[in-house]
PABARO-797705 format. One record per residue (C-alpha): x negated, y negated, z negated; residue in one letter; residue number from 1. Coordinates in Angstrom, 2 decimals, padded with zeros to 5 digits, always signed. Layout:
+---------+---------+---------+------+-----+
|       x |       y |       z | type | seq |
+---------+---------+---------+------+-----+
|       X |       Y |       Z |    a | NUM |
...
+---------+---------+---------+------+-----+
% end
This chain:
+---------+---------+---------+------+-----+
|       x |       y |       z | type | seq |
+---------+---------+---------+------+-----+
| -011.67 | +019.01 | -240.89 |    m |   1 |
| -011.12 | +017.33 | -237.57 |    e |   2 |
| -012.74 | +020.02 | -235.46 |    n |   3 |
| -010.69 | +022.70 | -237.24 |    e |   4 |
| -007.39 | +020.96 | -236.42 |    t |   5 |
| -008.19 | +020.33 | -232.75 |    h |   6 |
| -010.25 | +023.44 | -231.97 |    a |   7 |
| -009.95 | +024.37 | -228.28 |    l |   8 |
| -009.94 | +028.12 | -228.97 |    i |   9 |
| -008.11 | +029.57 | -231.96 |    t |  10 |
| -007.66 | +033.21 | -230.89 |    n |  11 |
| -010.06 | +035.10 | -233.18 |    e |  12 |
| -010.63 | +037.88 | -230.65 |    a |  13 |
| -011.87 | +035.26 | -228.19 |    v |  14 |
| -013.95 | +033.57 | -230.89 |    v |  15 |
| -015.59 | +036.89 | -231.77 |    f |  16 |
| -016.24 | +037.56 | -228.09 |    g |  17 |
| -017.95 | +034.18 | -227.71 |    l |  18 |
| -020.08 | +034.89 | -230.77 |    l |  19 |
| -021.18 | +038.27 | -229.40 |    m |  20 |
| -021.96 | +036.79 | -225.97 |    v |  21 |
| -024.04 | +034.12 | -227.69 |    l |  22 |
| -025.93 | +036.68 | -229.78 |    l |  23 |
| -026.43 | +038.89 | -226.74 |    g |  24 |
| -027.78 | +035.92 | -224.78 |    g |  25 |
| -030.26 | +035.10 | -227.53 |    i |  26 |
| -031.64 | +038.64 | -227.53 |    f |  27 |
| -031.71 | +038.75 | -223.73 |    w |  28 |
| -033.81 | +035.58 | -223.75 |    a |  29 |
| -036.04 | +036.94 | -226.52 |    a |  30 |
| -036.73 | +040.02 | -224.40 |    d |  31 |
| -037.50 | +037.94 | -221.30 |    n |  32 |
| -041.23 | +037.24 | -220.73 |    p |  33 |
| -040.35 | +033.75 | -219.40 |    k |  34 |
| -039.33 | +032.67 | -222.92 |    f |  35 |
| -042.21 | +034.33 | -224.74 |    k |  36 |
| -043.84 | +031.01 | -225.72 |    t |  37 |
| -040.55 | +029.58 | -227.01 |    f |  38 |
| -039.83 | +032.56 | -229.25 |    f |  39 |
| -043.38 | +032.50 | -230.50 |    k |  40 |
| -042.38 | +029.35 | -232.42 |    w |  41 |
| -038.63 | +029.74 | -232.87 |    v |  42 |
| -037.50 | +032.99 | -234.55 |    p |  43 |
| -034.57 | +034.91 | -233.10 |    v |  44 |
| -032.82 | +035.09 | -236.46 |    l |  45 |
| -032.87 | +031.30 | -236.79 |    l |  46 |
| -031.15 | +030.90 | -233.42 |    l |  47 |
| -028.58 | +033.54 | -234.35 |    c |  48 |
| -027.89 | +031.47 | -237.45 |    y |  49 |
| -027.96 | +027.97 | -235.96 |    f |  50 |
| -026.48 | +028.24 | -232.45 |    l |  51 |
| -023.10 | +029.65 | -233.60 |    p |  52 |
| -022.66 | +026.40 | -235.55 |    s |  53 |
| -022.56 | +024.64 | -232.17 |    v |  54 |
| -019.29 | +026.46 | -231.47 |    l |  55 |
| -017.86 | +024.92 | -234.63 |    t |  56 |
| -019.35 | +021.45 | -234.42 |    n |  57 |
| -018.29 | +020.87 | -230.82 |    t |  58 |
| -014.71 | +021.70 | -231.74 |    g |  59 |
| -014.71 | +024.70 | -229.41 |    l |  60 |
| -013.70 | +027.08 | -232.22 |    v |  61 |
| -012.37 | +026.53 | -235.76 |    p |  62 |
| -014.48 | +027.09 | -238.85 |    k |  63 |
| -011.70 | +028.71 | -240.88 |    d |  64 |
| -011.48 | +032.09 | -239.12 |    t |  65 |
| -011.39 | +035.54 | -240.69 |    n |  66 |
| -014.62 | +036.60 | -238.98 |    l |  67 |
| -016.84 | +035.82 | -241.96 |    y |  68 |
| -014.51 | +037.70 | -244.30 |    f |  69 |
| -014.56 | +040.77 | -242.05 |    v |  70 |
| -018.33 | +040.58 | -241.59 |    a |  71 |
| -019.05 | +040.14 | -245.30 |    s |  72 |
| -016.53 | +042.72 | -246.56 |    r |  73 |
| -016.95 | +045.40 | -243.89 |    y |  74 |
| -020.13 | +044.94 | -241.88 |    l |  75 |
| -022.37 | +043.74 | -244.73 |    l |  76 |
| -021.74 | +046.75 | -247.02 |    p |  77 |
| -022.02 | +049.08 | -244.01 |    a |  78 |
| -025.38 | +047.54 | -243.13 |    s |  79 |
| -026.55 | +047.91 | -246.73 |    l |  80 |
| -025.84 | +051.64 | -246.59 |    v |  81 |
| -027.67 | +052.08 | -243.29 |    l |  82 |
| -030.64 | +049.90 | -244.19 |    l |  83 |
| -030.96 | +051.60 | -247.59 |    t |  84 |
| -030.55 | +055.11 | -246.20 |    l |  85 |
| -034.23 | +055.44 | -245.27 |    s |  86 |
| -035.67 | +053.36 | -248.10 |    i |  87 |
| -038.56 | +054.61 | -250.20 |    d |  88 |
| -037.35 | +053.65 | -253.67 |    l |  89 |
| -040.74 | +054.28 | -255.27 |    k |  90 |
| -042.32 | +051.87 | -252.80 |    a |  91 |
| -039.70 | +049.24 | -253.63 |    v |  92 |
| -040.48 | +049.60 | -257.33 |    i |  93 |
| -044.14 | +049.39 | -256.38 |    g |  94 |
| -043.60 | +045.82 | -255.17 |    l |  95 |
| -044.42 | +044.87 | -258.76 |    g |  96 |
| -043.23 | +042.20 | -261.20 |    p |  97 |
| -043.81 | +039.17 | -258.96 |    k |  98 |
| -040.38 | +039.60 | -257.37 |    a |  99 |
| -038.71 | +039.21 | -260.77 |    l | 100 |
| -040.98 | +036.31 | -261.73 |    i | 101 |
| -040.00 | +034.40 | -258.60 |    m | 102 |
| -036.32 | +035.22 | -259.09 |    f | 103 |
| -036.26 | +033.86 | -262.65 |    f | 104 |
| -038.35 | +030.86 | -261.56 |    t | 105 |
| -035.68 | +030.13 | -258.95 |    a | 106 |
| -032.99 | +030.35 | -261.63 |    t | 107 |
| -034.83 | +028.04 | -264.04 |    v | 108 |
| -035.55 | +025.45 | -261.34 |    t | 109 |
| -031.86 | +025.29 | -260.46 |    i | 110 |
| -030.94 | +024.83 | -264.13 |    i | 111 |
| -033.51 | +022.06 | -264.60 |    l | 112 |
| -033.20 | +020.62 | -261.11 |    g | 113 |
| -029.59 | +019.55 | -261.62 |    g | 114 |
| -030.21 | +017.15 | -264.51 |    p | 115 |
| -033.48 | +016.04 | -262.87 |    f | 116 |
| -031.58 | +015.05 | -259.70 |    a | 117 |
| -028.97 | +013.20 | -261.77 |    v | 118 |
| -031.69 | +011.24 | -263.61 |    l | 119 |
| -033.60 | +010.35 | -260.42 |    i | 120 |
| -030.55 | +009.29 | -258.41 |    v | 121 |
| -028.97 | +007.40 | -261.34 |    s | 122 |
| -032.15 | +005.32 | -261.68 |    s | 123 |
| -031.76 | +004.22 | -258.05 |    i | 124 |
| -027.99 | +004.17 | -257.57 |    s | 125 |
| -026.01 | +004.81 | -260.79 |    p | 126 |
| -022.68 | +004.79 | -258.95 |    d | 127 |
| -023.55 | +007.98 | -257.07 |    l | 128 |
| -023.63 | +010.05 | -260.27 |    v | 129 |
| -021.09 | +008.06 | -262.26 |    g | 130 |
| -017.41 | +008.52 | -262.88 |    g | 131 |
| -015.49 | +009.47 | -265.99 |    v | 132 |
| -013.05 | +012.20 | -266.89 |    g | 133 |
| -012.22 | +014.63 | -264.05 |    p | 134 |
| -013.99 | +012.28 | -261.61 |    e | 135 |
| -017.31 | +012.50 | -263.47 |    a | 136 |
| -019.81 | +013.65 | -260.84 |    v | 137 |
| -021.68 | +015.91 | -263.27 |    w | 138 |
| -018.52 | +018.03 | -263.60 |    r | 139 |
| -018.47 | +018.63 | -259.87 |    g | 140 |
| -022.19 | +019.32 | -259.78 |    l | 141 |
| -021.71 | +022.07 | -262.38 |    s | 142 |
| -019.75 | +024.05 | -259.77 |    t | 143 |
| -022.76 | +023.89 | -257.44 |    i | 144 |
| -024.92 | +025.23 | -260.26 |    a | 145 |
| -022.59 | +028.20 | -260.66 |    g | 146 |
| -022.74 | +028.86 | -256.92 |    s | 147 |
| -026.52 | +028.44 | -256.65 |    w | 148 |
| -027.33 | +030.73 | -259.56 |    i | 149 |
| -024.67 | +033.34 | -258.90 |    g | 150 |
| -022.01 | +032.99 | -256.25 |    g | 151 |
| -018.41 | +032.12 | -255.50 |    g | 152 |
| -017.02 | +033.78 | -258.62 |    a | 153 |
| -019.45 | +031.85 | -260.83 |    n | 154 |
| -018.60 | +028.63 | -259.00 |    q | 155 |
| -014.90 | +029.21 | -259.69 |    a | 156 |
| -015.74 | +029.82 | -263.35 |    a | 157 |
| -017.48 | +026.43 | -263.58 |    m | 158 |
| -014.46 | +024.80 | -261.97 |    y | 159 |
| -012.26 | +026.23 | -264.70 |    e | 160 |
| -014.68 | +025.33 | -267.51 |    i | 161 |
| -015.56 | +021.74 | -266.56 |    f | 162 |
| -012.38 | +020.92 | -264.61 |    k | 163 |
| -013.51 | +018.38 | -261.96 |    p | 164 |
| -010.79 | +016.80 | -259.85 |    s | 165 |
| -009.72 | +018.68 | -256.72 |    d | 166 |
| -011.11 | +015.92 | -254.48 |    g | 167 |
| -014.47 | +015.99 | -256.23 |    l | 168 |
| -014.57 | +019.78 | -256.09 |    y | 169 |
| -013.96 | +019.73 | -252.33 |    s | 170 |
| -016.85 | +017.28 | -251.86 |    a | 171 |
| -019.10 | +019.55 | -253.95 |    m | 172 |
| -018.29 | +022.52 | -251.76 |    i | 173 |
| -019.54 | +020.45 | -248.82 |    t | 174 |
| -022.77 | +019.61 | -250.64 |    v | 175 |
| -023.20 | +023.25 | -251.67 |    d | 176 |
| -022.82 | +024.60 | -248.14 |    v | 177 |
| -024.78 | +021.95 | -246.23 |    v | 178 |
| -027.81 | +021.77 | -248.55 |    v | 179 |
| -028.00 | +025.54 | -249.00 |    a | 180 |
| -027.75 | +026.19 | -245.26 |    e | 181 |
| -030.51 | +023.69 | -244.45 |    i | 182 |
| -032.79 | +025.48 | -246.93 |    w | 183 |
| -031.76 | +028.79 | -245.34 |    m | 184 |
| -032.97 | +027.53 | -241.97 |    a | 185 |
| -036.38 | +026.67 | -243.43 |    f | 186 |
| -036.60 | +030.10 | -245.06 |    i | 187 |
| -035.93 | +031.83 | -241.74 |    l | 188 |
| -038.65 | +029.72 | -240.10 |    l | 189 |
| -041.03 | +030.69 | -242.90 |    g | 190 |
| -040.14 | +034.36 | -242.55 |    a | 191 |
| -041.21 | +034.26 | -238.90 |    a | 192 |
| -044.56 | +032.76 | -239.96 |    k | 193 |
| -044.87 | +034.60 | -243.28 |    s | 194 |
| -048.50 | +035.59 | -242.74 |    d | 195 |
| -049.54 | +031.94 | -242.37 |    r | 196 |
| -047.43 | +030.90 | -245.36 |    v | 197 |
| -048.97 | +033.71 | -247.43 |    d | 198 |
| -052.43 | +032.44 | -246.53 |    q | 199 |
| -051.47 | +028.97 | -247.79 |    w | 200 |
| -050.11 | +030.53 | -250.98 |    l | 201 |
| -053.31 | +032.59 | -251.36 |    h | 202 |
| -050.89 | +035.47 | -251.77 |    a | 203 |
| -051.58 | +039.17 | -251.98 |    d | 204 |
| -048.84 | +040.61 | -249.78 |    n | 205 |
| -050.31 | +044.12 | -249.80 |    t | 206 |
| -047.34 | +045.76 | -251.50 |    s | 207 |
| -044.88 | +044.22 | -249.02 |    v | 208 |
| -047.02 | +045.22 | -246.05 |    k | 209 |
| -047.43 | +048.76 | -247.40 |    v | 210 |
| -043.68 | +049.18 | -247.69 |    l | 211 |
| -043.15 | +047.80 | -244.20 |    q | 212 |
| -045.81 | +050.12 | -242.77 |    k | 213 |
| -044.36 | +053.15 | -244.52 |    e | 214 |
| -040.90 | +052.40 | -243.16 |    m | 215 |
| -042.20 | +051.81 | -239.65 |    e | 216 |
| -044.21 | +055.06 | -239.75 |    d | 217 |
| -041.18 | +056.99 | -241.02 |    f | 218 |
| -039.03 | +055.52 | -238.26 |    s | 219 |
| -041.59 | +056.46 | -235.60 |    e | 220 |
| -041.98 | +060.02 | -236.94 |    r | 221 |
| -038.26 | +060.66 | -236.91 |    t | 222 |
| -037.36 | +058.59 | -233.87 |    s | 223 |
| -035.46 | +060.36 | -231.11 |    r | 224 |
| -032.83 | +059.69 | -228.51 |    i | 225 |
| -029.67 | +059.87 | -230.59 |    p | 226 |
| -026.86 | +062.20 | -229.61 |    k | 227 |
| -023.30 | +060.94 | -229.69 |    f | 228 |
| -022.36 | +063.11 | -232.71 |    p | 229 |
| -025.29 | +061.60 | -234.66 |    e | 230 |
| -024.13 | +058.07 | -233.91 |    t | 231 |
| -020.62 | +058.97 | -235.08 |    m | 232 |
| -022.09 | +060.56 | -238.21 |    k | 233 |
| -024.00 | +057.34 | -238.95 |    i | 234 |
| -020.86 | +055.24 | -238.56 |    l | 235 |
| -018.85 | +057.74 | -240.60 |    g | 236 |
| -021.30 | +057.56 | -243.49 |    i | 237 |
| -021.51 | +053.77 | -243.33 |    a | 238 |
| -017.82 | +053.00 | -243.29 |    f | 239 |
| -016.97 | +055.90 | -245.58 |    g | 240 |
| -019.22 | +054.22 | -248.14 |    a | 241 |
| -017.53 | +050.89 | -247.40 |    v | 242 |
| -014.16 | +052.53 | -248.08 |    a | 243 |
| -015.40 | +053.87 | -251.42 |    l | 244 |
| -016.74 | +050.42 | -252.27 |    g | 245 |
| -013.37 | +048.81 | -251.57 |    h | 246 |
| -011.62 | +051.59 | -253.50 |    l | 247 |
| -013.87 | +050.90 | -256.49 |    a | 248 |
| -013.24 | +047.17 | -256.15 |    g | 249 |
| -009.47 | +047.66 | -255.99 |    d | 250 |
| -009.56 | +049.76 | -259.17 |    y | 251 |
| -012.36 | +048.42 | -261.36 |    f | 252 |
| -012.02 | +044.67 | -260.71 |    a | 253 |
| -008.37 | +044.46 | -261.89 |    p | 254 |
| -009.09 | +046.84 | -264.79 |    w | 255 |
| -011.92 | +044.70 | -266.12 |    f | 256 |
| -009.90 | +041.54 | -265.52 |    k | 257 |
| -007.06 | +042.88 | -267.63 |    e | 258 |
| -008.94 | +044.79 | -270.32 |    n | 259 |
| -012.29 | +043.00 | -270.59 |    a | 260 |
| -011.90 | +039.52 | -269.00 |    p | 261 |
| -015.05 | +038.29 | -270.77 |    y | 262 |
| -017.05 | +040.54 | -268.44 |    l | 263 |
| -016.16 | +038.15 | -265.61 |    s | 264 |
| -019.41 | +036.46 | -266.62 |    n | 265 |
| -021.16 | +039.47 | -265.08 |    f | 266 |
| -018.85 | +039.44 | -262.00 |    s | 267 |
| -017.33 | +042.79 | -263.02 |    l | 268 |
| -013.90 | +041.31 | -262.26 |    t | 269 |
| -014.95 | +040.58 | -258.65 |    s | 270 |
| -014.01 | +043.19 | -256.05 |    s | 271 |
| -016.85 | +041.97 | -253.78 |    f | 272 |
| -019.33 | +042.78 | -256.56 |    f | 273 |
| -018.15 | +046.40 | -256.63 |    w | 274 |
| -018.15 | +046.68 | -252.85 |    i | 275 |
| -021.82 | +045.64 | -252.69 |    v | 276 |
| -022.90 | +047.72 | -255.70 |    i | 277 |
| -021.18 | +050.93 | -254.60 |    v | 278 |
| -022.36 | +050.66 | -250.99 |    s | 279 |
| -025.97 | +050.05 | -252.01 |    t | 280 |
| -025.86 | +052.84 | -254.59 |    t | 281 |
| -024.53 | +055.33 | -252.03 |    i | 282 |
| -027.31 | +054.35 | -249.64 |    g | 283 |
| -029.94 | +054.83 | -252.36 |    l | 284 |
| -028.54 | +058.24 | -253.31 |    i | 285 |
| -028.48 | +059.40 | -249.69 |    l | 286 |
| -032.10 | +058.27 | -249.27 |    s | 287 |
| -033.08 | +061.28 | -251.40 |    f | 288 |
| -031.27 | +063.71 | -249.05 |    t | 289 |
| -031.83 | +065.01 | -245.52 |    k | 290 |
| -029.49 | +062.31 | -244.27 |    l | 291 |
| -032.51 | +060.02 | -244.58 |    r | 292 |
| -033.62 | +061.48 | -241.24 |    n | 293 |
| -030.71 | +059.70 | -239.54 |    l | 294 |
| -033.08 | +056.75 | -239.45 |    e | 295 |
| -034.59 | +058.46 | -236.41 |    g | 296 |
| -031.20 | +058.35 | -234.71 |    a | 297 |
| -030.95 | +054.59 | -235.19 |    g | 298 |
| -029.35 | +054.08 | -238.61 |    a | 299 |
| -031.26 | +050.89 | -239.41 |    s | 300 |
| -030.81 | +049.63 | -235.84 |    r | 301 |
| -027.04 | +049.82 | -236.19 |    i | 302 |
| -027.32 | +048.26 | -239.65 |    g | 303 |
| -029.33 | +045.42 | -238.16 |    s | 304 |
| -026.60 | +044.80 | -235.56 |    v | 305 |
| -024.13 | +044.32 | -238.42 |    f | 306 |
| -026.54 | +041.96 | -240.19 |    i | 307 |
| -026.92 | +039.76 | -237.10 |    y | 308 |
| -023.16 | +039.54 | -236.67 |    i | 309 |
| -022.94 | +038.46 | -240.31 |    l | 310 |
| -025.65 | +035.85 | -239.72 |    v | 311 |
| -023.66 | +034.48 | -236.79 |    g | 312 |
| -020.47 | +034.17 | -238.85 |    t | 313 |
| -022.41 | +032.42 | -241.62 |    i | 314 |
| -023.75 | +029.98 | -239.04 |    g | 315 |
| -020.23 | +029.26 | -237.83 |    m | 316 |
| -019.34 | +028.09 | -241.33 |    k | 317 |
| -022.00 | +025.37 | -241.18 |    m | 318 |
| -019.89 | +022.39 | -240.14 |    d | 319 |
| -022.18 | +019.38 | -239.70 |    l | 320 |
| -019.09 | +017.17 | -239.41 |    y | 321 |
| -018.82 | +017.50 | -243.19 |    e | 322 |
| -022.06 | +015.59 | -243.66 |    l | 323 |
| -020.20 | +012.29 | -243.54 |    k | 324 |
| -017.68 | +013.44 | -246.15 |    e | 325 |
| -020.06 | +013.01 | -249.09 |    a | 326 |
| -023.30 | +011.29 | -247.95 |    p | 327 |
| -024.22 | +010.03 | -251.42 |    g | 328 |
| -023.65 | +013.37 | -253.08 |    l | 329 |
| -025.77 | +015.02 | -250.40 |    l | 330 |
| -028.69 | +012.93 | -251.69 |    i | 331 |
| -028.18 | +014.39 | -255.16 |    v | 332 |
| -028.03 | +017.90 | -253.70 |    g | 333 |
| -031.12 | +017.25 | -251.61 |    g | 334 |
| -033.18 | +016.06 | -254.59 |    v | 335 |
| -031.97 | +019.06 | -256.56 |    w | 336 |
| -032.97 | +021.49 | -253.82 |    m | 337 |
| -036.32 | +019.76 | -253.29 |    l | 338 |
| -037.11 | +020.18 | -257.00 |    f | 339 |
| -036.21 | +023.88 | -256.72 |    h | 340 |
| -038.35 | +024.46 | -253.62 |    v | 341 |
| -041.46 | +022.56 | -254.74 |    l | 342 |
| -041.63 | +024.24 | -258.17 |    i | 343 |
| -040.92 | +027.62 | -256.62 |    l | 344 |
| -043.77 | +027.23 | -254.13 |    l | 345 |
| -046.06 | +025.92 | -256.87 |    g | 346 |
| -045.43 | +028.95 | -259.07 |    v | 347 |
| -045.83 | +031.27 | -256.09 |    a | 348 |
| -049.21 | +029.76 | -255.30 |    r | 349 |
| -050.20 | +029.96 | -258.97 |    g | 350 |
| -049.48 | +033.69 | -259.27 |    i | 351 |
| -050.34 | +034.40 | -255.59 |    k | 352 |
| -046.87 | +035.72 | -254.82 |    a | 353 |
| -046.07 | +036.33 | -251.13 |    p | 354 |
| -043.48 | +034.18 | -249.40 |    f | 355 |
| -041.16 | +037.18 | -249.24 |    f | 356 |
| -040.65 | +036.93 | -253.00 |    f | 357 |
| -040.13 | +033.16 | -252.75 |    v | 358 |
| -037.46 | +033.55 | -250.06 |    a | 359 |
| -035.60 | +036.47 | -251.58 |    v | 360 |
| -035.86 | +035.14 | -255.14 |    g | 361 |
| -034.37 | +031.84 | -254.01 |    s | 362 |
| -031.57 | +033.28 | -251.87 |    k | 363 |
| -030.68 | +035.90 | -254.50 |    a | 364 |
| -029.65 | +032.83 | -256.50 |    n | 365 |
| -028.52 | +030.49 | -253.72 |    i | 366 |
| -026.33 | +032.70 | -251.58 |    g | 367 |
| -026.16 | +035.92 | -253.57 |    g | 368 |
| -025.41 | +039.30 | -252.01 |    a | 369 |
| -024.16 | +037.76 | -248.76 |    a | 370 |
| -027.45 | +035.99 | -247.97 |    s | 371 |
| -030.25 | +037.69 | -249.92 |    a | 372 |
| -030.25 | +040.92 | -247.85 |    p | 373 |
| -030.15 | +038.85 | -244.65 |    v | 374 |
| -033.27 | +036.97 | -245.72 |    v | 375 |
| -035.00 | +040.15 | -246.88 |    a | 376 |
| -034.17 | +041.88 | -243.58 |    a | 377 |
| -035.74 | +038.94 | -241.72 |    a | 378 |
| -039.07 | +040.24 | -243.02 |    f | 379 |
| -038.20 | +043.89 | -242.39 |    h | 380 |
| -034.89 | +045.81 | -242.35 |    p | 381 |
| -036.16 | +048.18 | -245.04 |    s | 382 |
| -036.47 | +045.28 | -247.49 |    l | 383 |
| -032.75 | +044.39 | -247.48 |    a | 384 |
| -032.02 | +046.37 | -250.68 |    p | 385 |
| -034.54 | +044.22 | -252.58 |    v | 386 |
| -032.35 | +041.22 | -251.85 |    g | 387 |
| -029.24 | +043.04 | -253.06 |    v | 388 |
| -030.82 | +044.17 | -256.33 |    l | 389 |
| -031.97 | +040.64 | -257.15 |    l | 390 |
| -028.61 | +039.17 | -256.14 |    a | 391 |
| -026.93 | +041.38 | -258.73 |    v | 392 |
| -029.05 | +039.66 | -261.38 |    l | 393 |
| -027.83 | +036.33 | -260.03 |    g | 394 |
| -024.23 | +037.39 | -260.51 |    y | 395 |
| -024.98 | +038.30 | -264.12 |    a | 396 |
| -026.70 | +034.97 | -264.87 |    l | 397 |
| -024.53 | +032.65 | -262.78 |    g | 398 |
| -021.88 | +031.71 | -265.32 |    t | 399 |
| -024.31 | +031.25 | -268.21 |    y | 400 |
| -026.82 | +029.33 | -266.10 |    g | 401 |
| -024.12 | +027.17 | -264.54 |    g | 402 |
| -022.66 | +026.33 | -267.95 |    w | 403 |
| -026.09 | +025.35 | -269.32 |    l | 404 |
| -026.81 | +023.25 | -266.24 |    t | 405 |
| -023.46 | +021.50 | -266.65 |    g | 406 |
| -024.30 | +020.56 | -270.23 |    l | 407 |
| -027.72 | +019.23 | -269.24 |    l | 408 |
| -026.26 | +017.18 | -266.38 |    m | 409 |
| -023.63 | +015.77 | -268.77 |    y | 410 |
| -026.45 | +014.57 | -271.05 |    l | 411 |
| -028.44 | +013.20 | -268.10 |    a | 412 |
| -025.43 | +011.32 | -266.70 |    s | 413 |
| -024.75 | +009.39 | -269.88 |    g | 414 |
| -021.00 | +009.96 | -269.41 |    d | 415 |
| -019.40 | +007.97 | -272.24 |    p | 416 |
| -016.23 | +010.00 | -272.14 |    g | 417 |
| -015.51 | +012.71 | -274.69 |    a | 418 |
| -017.01 | +016.01 | -273.61 |    f | 419 |
| -014.22 | +018.52 | -273.59 |    m | 420 |
| -014.47 | +022.09 | -272.36 |    i | 421 |
+---------+---------+---------+------+-----+
% end
């Protein structure tokens, strides 16, 4: 992209410094009474997500840095350990079946929303969803389905199965990122006003509030001024778990790829999958030990710092310059996402599910393990593991759901070419 080629600052140490100054400035303003009214309406997390994109879109810094990779591979799993360390697993289970209902509703609406968007747009402008052979738009859209139900690995699987052209695939990545990030912004706004949204949904958010209250009470009971050795112990546990996660990924992912490649459908050949699973599992195990008391020394606070850095790097990936690369396809993606959101909210209102389950169920599909815990933590840091657990389901369903969506979009497109997989 143009702003990547001509970025004013390319030194990643400087880019990271600018990001941290920006995040620090946001929290300074949020803690300043002069801006109390502003932050009453605009959540801090949304600014931490949106403002870093200004660095990219003004051409000040490039989008293709290694910061997101470092944040997602090192800081995200470390935060999952620290945010899970003090979790009450029984209370999480006590959230009930509505979380799963909303997750599967999100999956189904993505599967059905794809062909629905193709039908709607084709009735208005057939050229937007036309094309034949590798240029058939439905083939490219199938890669979005893989991404929105599972993640990057599932998206790559759809690329290999349906084989869109490289140019079409690049345009679809733009649609995927832009549409998903816009929905993410609305979710973060809703999280800041979740009580009002829950009232509109007629939702019973008792189980979510109980878990939040229990975690807050536990934090207050154990809270103390941390000693330096305790802080080092927290970091040692966090990044020790990250190391074990990477070790598992380096061993298990290649083993499954070589000996059981069909299990790629469940993301078992993805090293990132193992990093997230192992880190979360270690955190859950430690939550049953005395190390849980490290919450009082600031475990979740440090974990939250890592989450906000991750949010900033995600925001930097949102390049609004790309909007003009595929304006017609963005309409298809927008109709698809609108179908997903409206049905999801309708089901939530029907079963009186709180907005937390809507947000996490959606992002466990659209975003996976990199976004779902961020959204869950926007409601409360203790809820981050809920997002991870649901995201794992998304990984498992992504390839199958994406494949089915691709078939349905092929039928909806009326592509006269021979359908070859």
